[in-house]
Every structure is written in C-alpha cells, then in structure tokens.
Steps between C-alpha positions, in 0.01 A plus 500: 500500500433746219617860533254762620342685208425812706873583501625685198824649375485804278848623591757464228267452205627799306788445261851623566729202563551239774282601796442845355161658542519843346307754710235279661364564847706415808209322670610157630374198307569130525679239297545125528870405507601265221879508538756662731842607369770434761837519324667683216560176311131409514381429143217750549725776637604767249690733736587547869200723570273199441645299791228423758238619253204291390316406185133525580160453343154632557311279743180582312584344165605131463839456337752226425797565731755289309614787275657732758618778271154587376400634842561856626780561748503683836825621655585469868358801678704516822874544504540398867207295633332227301329164525545336163175359366452143393344388173119496528496768769333835441703821521394862506623698202557871454652735247827669593783695341679340209880545467421693186284747693801728541458598136131419485335592834173336405652159429420228753528127542325238714629395842376239743461614859397207718338159511123512544411322824231279346520222759623716791797268546876568500597171331347580162191655346498318168177381343544224241347556160336167425463594134877468451629169366670289771421771755557261792862437400751734663221715630725781629785460250759352734384659824443227764140521617476390865186424696652574841597867456271704722421870532585680823236626739519876547477716810347849491725736308755237396718538193558155353739400224440139396700304246354225288677212678440566869731796561372806682584826676253644749513859624257512789454523873130530568301223666315265272467140385870474407667723759779398739422476872555828684401569863491872441292721273522422132643744251867411547663431161610159376662379179466128434696346213420140416621268226326164467173481690347219703359196323123498460246262352363762262595833353197703600519534879638823639815437703747700705874479534644229726862558599543135600335338196580740216820412314677832568394794716632841597293698749545863605282572804477776760265386775392148416560139597661278236415140585818347357626159611881512533693215341719487813410662831801407716602799716717339770772766480270770642447600861171651383398390150337750260122498471375202302428602137137392536449736795696803384305816425681788338698635210671212322589334171438126477626280218421132447608274214642160421845657475629854553824633352653837585787582266701821475665472160718810540553567870369392842192363672454693824252371760452699818242507779440711809452198726605164357542297185373147546607223266361149538531203266600135495859617444665842481786514250736796461747497210748775421788529255715706737380484860199473733502750787261499798522778756305593808545599862452132582501208258311197626531162329220264594182549697659398832766767461216752516307345789785381725591709812795732446740287709410191297528651153782339306721751316702397195881474526719755324725289283829691504477576870435134570787396274745736672384369838554144378852582376589647837364190672701275269813707565450453874442130455808481277713642778340263748561199279864599452545519876324167542738339250795595727337423834750395777406334825623612844769238490626638172361226282261553204122487552421251230120543500520879467765478231277264297189714544695814414610351170147389415367844593752668270384283210135584571580873523670486161194340342262749662715798401517393135121447478399813690510725192240283323240560773423851371232549233593670176139614449332594830631790712371675813595822672 
C-alpha cells in the first residue's frame, strides 16, 4: 500500500538544527515515522531530549528510508501521557518552544503529538510503503503484529484507553453494547481494567471485556453484576453463605487472574470486613516465622463442630490441665499399687494375686509418668 499523497508535512522545513523550524506556524501537520529513538545509547540519539522522539518524512514525497539521519526529527510532545508511534505510522506534528527560547523567544522546534488513527484500530495504524526495498521484511521494526487484537466496543460517553496488545481501561457506566448487567438505572460509574483479551478469529470485530476469559481483570463497579466464575465455591463453614458473586449487585472490586500476589515489602497486609472473610481453595496453608494466632469468641474446627447441637460439640482438651489431672491420677494409683503390694489376708497371710498386680501396676505407672511430658505439643497452644 502506497502512502496517501493528500497528506503533507510542511512543519520543520526551515533551517535551525535538529527538529528546529524557526518561526513557522503552529498549525498541526503530519509526518510518516521512519525511526523511533528509545534509548540514550541508540546510534541515532544525540542527547537525552531525543528519547521517544521520531525521525519522520513527508508522506507526499517518495524517499529512501535507509539513511535515517537525513530525515527531520520531532521531539516527544507530552511529558506524562504518550503512545509511542511505530515506524510507518503517521503522527501529528506541531511547533513548540525550543530550550533556546529562553534567550530567543521566537525559536521553536518540532514535536510529535499523537498517532494518526488511520485504520481506527488500537493495535497499529501503520501503512506499508511498497516503494521501499524489502518492505515486507520486519514490517513494524520488531513490533509483533497480531491478527487477533481487537478494538473494544464503546458505550455512550465512555472513556477508553486501549493498548496495542489487548490491554485496556474503561471509564464508563452507561448502558450500551459493552455495558455490564445492572437491574437499576444506568449512569452508575464503572472502571474496568483488562490485560490480555479474549481470543478471536480476526482482529476487526468489536469486543467487550470478559472477566472469565481475559487473562487478567480488575473491575471497580457500583451497582452492577459481575458474572465471574469462582475457581472454588466451597462455603461449608457458613450458617448463611454470602451472596453468590454472580448474583451480587452493589459496590465492589473484583479481581481475576491466573495468579494473584499481595506483598507488603515494608510492613503489613491488613484485610478486614464488616461481615466475613471467606477463603476457599484446594488447600489453605498458613506459614509464619514466629507464630500463628487465631482468636474469636468461639473457634470451630470442622463443619460438624459448627452444625452439631451444643451438648454434642466436642471441645479440645487443655494440655496442662489434662497433664496435671493425669499426674494426680497416677499419684493416686501409685498409692493404691503400693498398698496392693503389701496386701494381707484376714488370716494374716499375704494376698499373692494383689501383691503381683500391685507390682505390675507400679511398673506401668512409672512408664506412664515418664512419657506424660511428651504428650504436650511444643507448637500448638490454646487458652
């Protein structure tokens, strides 16, 4: 595809150095990007102010793009928000203040403002110049062209930020072709952040976010239904389980990804809720360097501990209290065994059977007493 001859670029034609344009008009013009400077050690970068700038050419006049330095240069126009152009894309150009304008107020240089939306597509808007030698090779200079990146459908009044590789942020809330379900009047705000959109068979169909199919999602909603499918929906520890995520309507934040990591590199992670915090997974693993502490008015271990009648609930045994009770029992049995070892019949003779059992009982008591201290855990404690 040849470039469009109706586009022209008169900005920056006056002499005055790299990207300088003297006192020409500030009316926006267009240039075809030949090369983008990304780093300070780039062979075509002369100083730090050129980073993210572009070498460009007039789209009106054919030119050999192999000699980069012969083309005029446009500096990055925005200090905060930018979408870097790709080679072969069109950018709008304008004249702005030159660093030397402090001493020479009339001195300007050329800046690029934004990519021209030639194809109305977020992936790229490059048009190959078929007059260039080997123009099919490395068409976008290292940028991976993908046929399955799709533009988002918009709702009335939406603000959409779309990356080139299927990332997006939607500020919206009105009803439209891509809105979330809401049983109430529209107009409640939503922010939908998505990274990695659903797979499609082409890159032209309008799509909307899908919290279950997109790679990563973070939704901020106020009065909408988020149709998320939980990875694990077990809620057996509840008397009354929370509303299913697919049926909940209200103010919430919903995140979905292949893996989620919360890390506080300096202090703590604090999670609190007015009603409950529900955790469900194949396994729950708690690791601590010092201790794990669980506190509550009642601590229930196991689903049956929650559902059993009060008289049938099984409380845990307090270790030290049980140990002291066992020592007292062994002391009593020790005294009993000693008496048995000296048992005398009515006729004054020894009671052989009791004497034998008393000796055996004393041996057993000694074994039990020596092993009793090892029955207590060195890790788990209860009140």
